[in-house]
Backbone bond lengths (Angstrom), bond angles and torsions (degrees), N, CA, C in turn:
res aa  C-N    CA-C-N  psi(-1)  N-CA   C-N-CA  omega(-1)  CA-C   N-CA-C  phi
1 M - - - 1.462 - - 1.517 109.78 -
2 S 1.297 115.28 146.00 1.449 118.38 -179.79 1.510 110.52 -75.08
3 G 1.337 116.62 154.99 1.447 121.02 -179.73 1.513 110.73 -70.43
4 T 1.348 116.05 143.47 1.449 121.91 178.63 1.501 109.15 -137.00
5 G 1.323 116.61 155.00 1.450 121.34 176.12 1.504 110.67 -85.36
6 P 1.356 116.89 174.49 1.454 120.89 -178.95 1.517 111.23 -57.37
7 G 1.329 114.73 130.38 1.442 119.78 174.15 1.508 114.62 76.70
8 S 1.325 118.50 0.75 1.455 120.05 -178.61 1.514 109.98 -94.97
9 P 1.356 117.60 151.90 1.454 119.60 -177.97 1.514 111.73 -71.63
10 A 1.318 116.13 148.68 1.457 121.05 175.23 1.515 108.76 -98.98
11 E 1.325 116.46 147.12 1.444 119.59 176.05 1.519 108.97 -68.78
12 P 1.356 118.47 133.93 1.456 120.14 179.66 1.521 111.26 -56.99
13 S 1.299 115.80 138.23 1.451 121.11 179.34 1.513 109.90 -95.01
14 P 1.342 118.31 131.17 1.462 119.26 176.78 1.516 111.87 -56.52
15 A 1.346 116.58 -32.50 1.461 119.76 -179.15 1.507 111.72 -66.11
16 G 1.339 117.46 -24.17 1.451 120.14 -178.84 1.508 112.48 -101.99
17 A 1.324 117.53 12.67 1.453 120.61 -176.66 1.521 110.99 -65.46
18 A 1.320 114.73 151.63 1.460 119.98 -178.69 1.516 110.62 -64.97
19 Q 1.297 116.08 144.58 1.445 121.54 175.01 1.524 108.66 -84.49
20 A 1.328 116.03 147.91 1.455 121.14 -176.29 1.523 110.43 -56.67
21 G 1.335 115.96 134.70 1.453 120.45 175.37 1.504 114.74 86.14
22 E 1.317 119.23 -8.48 1.455 121.51 -179.10 1.525 109.51 -102.03
23 P 1.344 117.51 131.72 1.466 118.91 179.67 1.522 111.08 -67.78
24 V 1.324 115.44 145.28 1.459 121.10 176.62 1.517 108.23 -102.39
25 R 1.325 116.37 126.75 1.453 121.31 178.94 1.524 109.05 -124.51
26 R 1.319 114.87 147.05 1.459 119.06 174.67 1.526 108.36 -88.45
27 T 1.317 115.23 130.81 1.454 120.66 179.86 1.516 110.20 -123.65
28 V 1.315 115.53 152.87 1.459 122.39 176.64 1.525 107.76 -121.85
29 L 1.320 115.95 124.65 1.457 122.66 177.67 1.515 108.75 -114.39
30 A 1.329 116.76 131.64 1.463 122.17 177.76 1.520 108.80 -104.25
31 L 1.331 116.50 131.12 1.459 122.36 -179.22 1.520 109.45 -117.42
32 G 1.327 115.97 142.50 1.455 120.71 177.41 1.516 110.98 -148.01
33 S 1.337 116.22 150.57 1.464 122.04 178.62 1.514 108.93 -152.45
34 N 1.359 116.32 136.76 1.472 118.72 173.80 1.522 112.89 -138.61
35 L 1.318 116.63 19.49 1.460 121.12 175.78 1.528 109.26 -129.03
36 G 1.329 116.27 144.21 1.460 120.82 177.33 1.519 111.50 69.93
37 D 1.314 115.72 -150.36 1.461 122.11 177.97 1.521 107.77 -80.31
38 R 1.318 116.04 92.56 1.458 121.03 -169.75 1.522 112.62 -61.83
39 L 1.323 116.98 -44.63 1.463 119.68 -177.76 1.523 110.95 -66.83
40 A 1.318 116.91 -42.98 1.466 119.86 178.60 1.526 110.74 -62.49
41 T 1.330 116.34 -36.42 1.459 119.78 178.87 1.520 111.07 -67.74
42 L 1.331 117.63 -43.49 1.463 119.65 176.66 1.526 110.97 -59.94
43 Q 1.337 116.40 -44.17 1.456 119.29 179.21 1.524 110.64 -63.71
44 G 1.314 116.65 -42.02 1.458 119.34 177.26 1.516 112.12 -62.51
45 G 1.335 116.60 -36.88 1.457 120.03 176.92 1.518 111.82 -64.16
46 V 1.322 116.99 -43.00 1.465 120.94 176.52 1.522 110.32 -60.29
47 D 1.329 116.36 -46.73 1.464 120.51 -179.49 1.523 111.19 -60.64
48 A 1.341 116.16 -43.77 1.460 120.28 -176.94 1.521 111.63 -70.13
49 L 1.328 117.91 -34.81 1.457 120.46 179.74 1.518 112.17 -71.07
50 L 1.331 116.78 -36.74 1.453 120.54 -171.27 1.516 114.54 -93.84
51 G 1.323 118.19 -18.61 1.452 117.44 -176.19 1.508 112.43 -151.53
52 P 1.320 116.88 159.25 1.459 121.27 177.47 1.509 111.13 -68.95
53 S 1.337 116.67 153.80 1.454 121.15 177.73 1.514 110.23 -65.35
54 G 1.322 114.28 150.83 1.452 118.79 179.33 1.508 108.95 165.06
55 P 1.326 118.49 -176.84 1.455 121.27 179.59 1.517 111.29 -54.72
56 G 1.319 116.28 128.89 1.451 121.23 179.19 1.504 114.29 85.39
57 S 1.340 117.76 -5.43 1.457 120.08 178.29 1.511 108.91 -97.26
58 S 1.332 115.43 -170.24 1.457 119.11 -178.60 1.517 112.05 -68.47
59 G 1.340 116.69 -17.47 1.451 119.85 -178.85 1.511 113.89 76.47
60 V 1.336 117.01 9.54 1.449 120.63 -179.39 1.511 109.56 -87.14
61 G 1.318 117.40 123.14 1.448 121.04 177.54 1.510 110.39 -86.67
62 L 1.336 117.75 132.63 1.444 122.31 -178.52 1.512 109.16 -123.61
63 S 1.311 115.50 147.16 1.453 120.49 177.17 1.514 108.34 -147.05
64 G 1.333 115.45 167.95 1.451 119.54 178.11 1.516 111.06 104.41
65 P 1.360 117.12 171.57 1.452 121.27 -177.37 1.520 111.95 -56.96
66 G 1.306 116.17 132.59 1.457 120.83 176.47 1.510 114.05 79.57
67 A 1.333 117.92 -3.81 1.455 119.18 -174.52 1.525 114.20 -89.11
68 P 1.356 120.46 -50.83 1.446 118.81 -170.61 1.521 113.24 -66.57
69 G 1.322 115.48 137.22 1.442 121.05 166.59 1.512 115.80 67.98
70 L 1.330 118.91 26.29 1.451 119.14 -177.20 1.511 111.27 -60.10
71 G 1.325 116.11 -41.09 1.450 118.84 -177.58 1.517 113.01 -64.64
72 S 1.338 117.78 -21.48 1.450 120.39 -177.93 1.514 112.05 -112.21
73 S 1.332 118.71 6.09 1.453 118.52 -175.13 1.514 114.07 -141.91
74 G 1.341 118.13 18.06 1.456 114.39 176.43 1.509 118.05 164.68
75 L 1.325 121.06 6.99 1.467 120.64 -179.38 1.524 108.68 -136.83
76 T 1.317 116.71 122.11 1.458 122.37 179.58 1.525 109.10 -122.03
77 L 1.312 116.90 123.91 1.453 121.28 -177.79 1.522 111.72 -66.25
78 V 1.331 115.44 133.61 1.453 122.27 173.59 1.526 110.06 -105.32
79 A 1.333 117.52 -46.96 1.458 120.93 -179.23 1.519 110.58 -160.69
80 L 1.321 114.96 150.04 1.463 122.98 169.96 1.520 108.15 -115.99
81 S 1.306 116.44 134.87 1.459 120.05 -179.69 1.520 111.19 -79.69
82 P 1.331 116.74 167.39 1.457 119.83 165.04 1.531 109.85 -63.47
83 V 1.310 115.28 167.78 1.475 121.41 178.20 1.524 108.86 -96.14
84 Y 1.305 115.54 135.74 1.464 122.39 178.25 1.520 109.90 -117.08
85 E 1.322 116.41 147.86 1.456 121.78 169.98 1.528 107.73 -102.88
86 T 1.326 115.46 136.07 1.457 121.01 -167.95 1.519 111.22 -130.68
87 V 1.316 115.50 134.35 1.467 121.10 171.92 1.526 107.61 -71.94
88 P 1.344 119.49 128.99 1.467 120.92 -179.31 1.530 111.91 -57.71
89 V 1.327 115.63 142.40 1.460 122.22 178.85 1.522 108.58 -114.27
90 G 1.347 117.02 117.61 1.453 120.28 -179.32 1.516 111.75 74.55
91 G 1.315 116.02 175.99 1.454 121.12 177.72 1.511 113.07 76.43
92 P 1.318 117.33 -173.65 1.459 122.34 -178.31 1.529 111.58 -76.36
93 P 1.341 117.88 168.52 1.470 119.89 173.18 1.532 109.52 -56.97
94 Q 1.329 116.24 135.87 1.460 120.12 -175.45 1.524 109.60 -163.30
95 P 1.342 116.55 164.80 1.473 119.92 -179.50 1.523 111.91 -66.46
96 E 1.330 115.46 162.73 1.454 120.66 176.26 1.531 110.20 -69.90
97 Y 1.312 114.40 153.97 1.464 121.47 -178.33 1.525 111.45 -94.90
98 L 1.317 115.29 155.29 1.444 122.35 158.10 1.519 106.89 -105.45
99 N 1.329 115.91 134.59 1.463 121.21 -177.46 1.520 110.98 -131.73
100 A 1.309 115.05 150.32 1.457 121.41 175.79 1.517 108.62 -155.59
101 V 1.322 115.61 167.02 1.461 122.15 179.52 1.521 108.64 -127.36
102 L 1.314 114.63 139.14 1.463 122.97 177.51 1.523 107.30 -116.58
103 I 1.314 117.11 127.04 1.459 122.20 176.80 1.514 107.90 -110.59
104 A 1.323 115.90 131.29 1.462 119.62 -176.86 1.520 110.09 -145.88
105 E 1.319 115.39 161.26 1.452 121.73 168.32 1.522 107.78 -102.05
106 T 1.325 115.64 137.99 1.460 118.57 -173.69 1.511 111.65 -138.61
107 T 1.318 115.57 148.35 1.455 122.46 171.54 1.521 110.74 -108.20
108 L 1.325 116.79 5.01 1.457 120.78 179.19 1.523 111.26 -78.56
109 P 1.327 118.00 145.88 1.465 120.07 169.14 1.529 109.81 -61.19
110 A 1.317 116.37 153.55 1.464 120.58 -177.38 1.520 111.80 -58.62
111 T 1.327 117.49 -39.51 1.465 119.31 -178.23 1.524 111.49 -68.65
112 A 1.336 117.38 -33.29 1.465 119.96 176.47 1.522 110.40 -67.89
113 L 1.324 116.68 -37.16 1.458 120.75 177.04 1.527 110.42 -65.15
114 L 1.323 116.12 -41.09 1.467 120.33 176.31 1.523 110.89 -60.20
115 R 1.323 116.92 -47.17 1.470 120.20 -179.51 1.522 111.27 -63.25
116 R 1.328 116.11 -36.84 1.465 119.22 177.65 1.529 110.20 -61.38
117 G 1.325 116.67 -46.72 1.454 119.96 177.88 1.509 112.54 -60.09
118 Q 1.325 116.75 -41.64 1.469 120.47 179.23 1.524 111.26 -66.08
119 A 1.335 116.83 -37.28 1.464 120.05 178.15 1.524 110.85 -65.35
120 V 1.331 116.92 -39.59 1.456 120.74 178.07 1.526 110.01 -65.67
121 E 1.334 117.22 -43.78 1.461 120.72 176.34 1.529 110.68 -55.31
122 A 1.328 116.04 -48.39 1.466 120.40 -177.75 1.524 111.37 -63.56
123 A 1.339 116.17 -37.42 1.462 119.76 -179.78 1.527 111.62 -63.93
124 F 1.324 116.69 -26.29 1.463 120.98 178.14 1.523 112.46 -98.61
125 G 1.330 116.53 17.29 1.452 120.84 170.76 1.514 115.43 83.95
126 R 1.332 117.62 20.05 1.467 119.99 179.43 1.525 109.62 -64.76
127 V 1.331 115.82 128.48 1.459 122.21 176.81 1.523 107.52 -125.63
128 R 1.326 117.00 125.81 1.460 121.36 -179.58 1.533 109.73 -95.04
129 Q 1.320 115.30 91.62 1.455 120.10 -179.48 1.521 112.57 -112.69
130 E 1.323 117.07 -20.66 1.450 120.62 -171.93 1.524 109.28 -148.26
131 V 1.340 116.39 132.53 1.447 120.69 178.51 1.528 109.21 -63.02
132 W 1.325 116.25 129.10 1.465 123.65 -178.75 1.528 112.01 58.46
133 G 1.317 115.85 25.65 1.457 119.99 177.39 1.514 110.84 -82.29
134 P 1.334 117.39 173.14 1.468 120.94 179.18 1.518 111.18 -63.89
135 R 1.319 115.36 154.74 1.469 118.49 179.94 1.526 110.52 -152.55
136 T 1.330 114.19 147.56 1.460 118.92 176.50 1.518 110.87 -65.41
137 L 1.334 115.97 -42.52 1.457 119.87 -179.39 1.519 109.67 -153.64
138 D 1.316 114.59 135.67 1.458 121.83 176.25 1.519 107.24 -124.55
139 V 1.324 117.25 130.46 1.460 122.40 176.42 1.525 107.94 -126.87
140 D 1.324 117.11 115.75 1.458 121.89 -179.65 1.520 110.37 -115.74
141 V 1.336 115.94 136.86 1.462 121.43 170.85 1.526 107.05 -83.33
142 I 1.324 116.91 114.14 1.461 121.10 -175.50 1.521 111.44 -89.96
143 V 1.307 117.09 -53.07 1.460 121.11 173.92 1.520 108.72 -136.49
144 Y 1.323 114.30 155.73 1.464 121.93 178.72 1.526 106.05 -137.80
145 G 1.345 115.32 92.29 1.450 119.46 -172.85 1.521 109.51 59.30
146 D 1.331 115.82 -139.00 1.465 120.16 177.17 1.526 111.54 -104.47
147 V 1.338 116.19 20.93 1.460 121.14 -177.39 1.525 110.72 -68.52
148 V 1.321 115.65 132.63 1.459 122.96 172.73 1.521 106.99 -120.91
149 S 1.333 116.28 121.18 1.461 120.84 -174.46 1.513 110.66 -148.14
150 D 1.337 116.67 140.48 1.461 121.01 175.68 1.519 111.89 -104.34
151 D 1.337 115.59 22.04 1.461 120.44 175.87 1.530 108.89 -56.00
152 P 1.342 118.67 124.43 1.467 119.75 -177.51 1.524 114.02 -63.90
153 E 1.338 117.19 -22.56 1.463 118.91 177.78 1.525 111.26 -72.55
154 L 1.317 116.53 -37.55 1.459 121.03 -179.89 1.525 108.11 -151.49
155 T 1.325 116.48 95.61 1.455 121.79 177.63 1.523 109.06 -79.79
156 L 1.325 115.67 130.56 1.466 121.26 -177.62 1.526 110.47 -129.27
157 P 1.341 115.88 136.41 1.462 128.07 -12.27 1.531 111.42 -59.88
158 H 1.325 117.04 167.36 1.462 120.98 178.36 1.530 108.44 -53.26
159 P 1.332 117.76 129.13 1.471 120.32 -170.05 1.524 115.78 -66.11
160 R 1.328 117.87 -19.36 1.471 118.81 -178.08 1.535 113.16 -116.53
161 A 1.324 117.12 4.07 1.468 119.51 -177.95 1.521 111.66 -60.01
162 R 1.308 117.86 -37.37 1.463 121.18 -175.93 1.528 112.61 -64.95
163 E 1.338 116.84 -16.13 1.462 121.60 -177.69 1.521 112.59 -101.34
164 R 1.309 117.95 -4.19 1.460 121.59 -168.21 1.516 112.11 -109.44
165 A 1.331 115.08 107.42 1.464 119.02 178.54 1.520 111.46 -61.73
166 F 1.335 117.91 -29.34 1.464 120.07 -178.40 1.521 112.32 -71.92
167 V 1.324 117.67 -13.86 1.462 122.05 169.60 1.526 110.12 -95.44
168 L 1.325 116.42 -46.70 1.457 121.55 -172.14 1.526 112.85 -68.48
169 A 1.343 117.77 -41.46 1.469 120.30 -176.11 1.528 112.26 -64.62
170 P 1.336 119.27 -51.72 1.472 117.28 177.40 1.518 113.08 -65.79
171 W 1.319 117.30 -34.52 1.469 120.90 178.13 1.522 110.09 -61.92
172 L 1.320 116.59 -44.11 1.460 120.56 179.74 1.522 111.21 -62.22
173 D 1.337 117.68 -38.53 1.459 120.61 176.76 1.523 111.13 -62.36
174 A 1.324 115.74 -41.12 1.464 120.09 -177.08 1.521 112.46 -75.58
175 D 1.350 116.65 -28.98 1.463 121.27 -177.26 1.524 109.06 -148.68
176 P 1.341 117.30 88.40 1.468 120.35 -174.63 1.523 114.50 -59.64
177 G 1.321 118.51 -22.35 1.459 120.86 179.97 1.519 114.01 -97.52
178 A 1.321 117.50 12.98 1.462 121.37 -172.85 1.523 112.49 -63.03
179 E 1.332 114.53 148.69 1.461 122.10 174.87 1.523 108.95 -135.27
180 I 1.320 116.09 150.52 1.460 121.49 169.83 1.517 106.55 -97.25
181 P 1.332 118.61 121.85 1.463 120.94 -176.53 1.524 112.26 -51.95
182 G 1.324 115.24 125.33 1.450 121.17 176.90 1.516 115.14 77.89
183 Q 1.349 117.58 0.13 1.463 119.64 -175.23 1.518 113.72 -125.16
184 G 1.308 118.49 -22.46 1.446 119.85 175.25 1.516 113.87 123.73
185 R 1.335 114.20 -177.54 1.450 121.86 -178.51 1.525 110.63 -74.28
186 V 1.318 115.70 140.10 1.461 120.75 -178.42 1.526 110.70 -61.16
187 A 1.333 117.85 -37.21 1.465 120.45 -179.81 1.522 110.96 -60.11
188 E 1.322 116.85 -43.30 1.460 120.66 -179.39 1.523 111.47 -72.02
189 L 1.304 116.78 -37.73 1.465 120.48 178.07 1.529 110.73 -65.16
190 L 1.341 116.72 -37.08 1.459 119.89 177.44 1.524 110.66 -65.30
191 D 1.319 117.19 -43.84 1.468 120.23 177.46 1.525 110.44 -57.63
192 A 1.327 116.61 -42.66 1.459 120.36 -179.33 1.527 111.20 -67.09
193 A 1.335 117.22 -38.91 1.459 120.76 179.26 1.525 111.08 -64.51
194 V 1.329 116.83 -41.10 1.463 121.05 178.64 1.528 110.06 -66.25
195 A 1.335 117.15 -40.82 1.460 120.67 179.12 1.525 111.26 -62.29
196 R 1.331 116.80 -40.08 1.468 119.77 179.21 1.525 111.61 -65.19
197 N 1.322 115.77 -23.94 1.466 120.87 -179.31 1.532 111.25 -95.97
198 G 1.315 115.88 27.44 1.457 120.07 177.46 1.513 114.30 69.03
199 G 1.329 115.95 25.72 1.455 120.09 -179.88 1.512 114.05 83.43
200 Q 1.327 117.03 2.41 1.463 121.21 179.29 1.526 109.23 -100.46
201 P 1.333 117.77 120.37 1.460 118.54 -177.62 1.522 113.69 -68.70
202 G 1.338 117.22 -29.68 1.465 119.63 -178.71 1.509 113.45 75.10
203 V 1.338 116.96 4.53 1.462 121.63 179.03 1.521 108.44 -136.72
204 R 1.339 115.65 152.65 1.461 119.07 173.65 1.518 108.95 -142.26
205 R 1.320 114.50 136.83 1.459 120.73 -179.84 1.520 109.73 -75.68
206 L 1.327 116.56 134.21 1.460 122.33 178.38 1.524 108.71 -92.56
207 A 1.318 115.72 110.37 1.462 120.31 -173.49 1.525 112.99 -75.29
208 D 1.319 117.02 -20.36 1.465 119.78 -171.40 1.518 113.64 -101.41
209 V 1.319 118.62 6.24 1.462 120.99 178.46 1.517 109.69 -132.91
210 Q 1.319 116.57 153.67 1.448 121.17 175.85 1.519 109.71 -156.04
211 L 1.314 114.86 154.98 1.456 121.66 173.39 1.518 108.85 -91.19
212 R 1.303 115.89 155.50 1.467 120.25 -178.86 1.534 109.42 -126.13
213 P 1.320 117.57 147.10 1.451 120.06 173.90 1.522 110.70 -65.59
214 P 1.319 118.16 152.00 1.469 119.27 174.49 1.522 110.54 -58.64
215 A 1.315 116.27 147.81 1.474 120.15 179.21 1.521 110.48 -66.63
């Protein structure tokens, strides 16, 4: 894929083209990290989600359902957001997060996309020991096309995305016209989230760093 700046569209990759007969849906994935080298972890997460491991990639080996070959069998990058630094919300005292949003078109079933994200988290040492605790890498499926589902395994849209400036702000940068199905425009939801926080966004865009699409 060709290089793109924050929030700019990526040229569709033939390797990520939809397979015949499979519906193409636009999905939004939110990434966050507040342990270790946060920026390197976010970049590694992007690399692992979009392409198979190999020379020049994150080098993370993935296995299991929905894991192999995602970059060549069902996920095409649309845009990468700028990187934001975020004050932690809830949970124990912990370092600030780096957050970003990845927008892609996918032919994968929603559950396969969820498993892929979980496999990437595990590859970067994610351990679930504490609710809202610190983590090396967090990958959340925010929306999956216009699907609305209360499936406990994967609720769509993400049930708390509308309240989270660290999801809404980078998403808005990457897609100014974005909407959450059944909930409204991301721009308006972000305004409401900031208002609930006393006018403080709790996030700041980092002008001197950016994520890059895999080569």
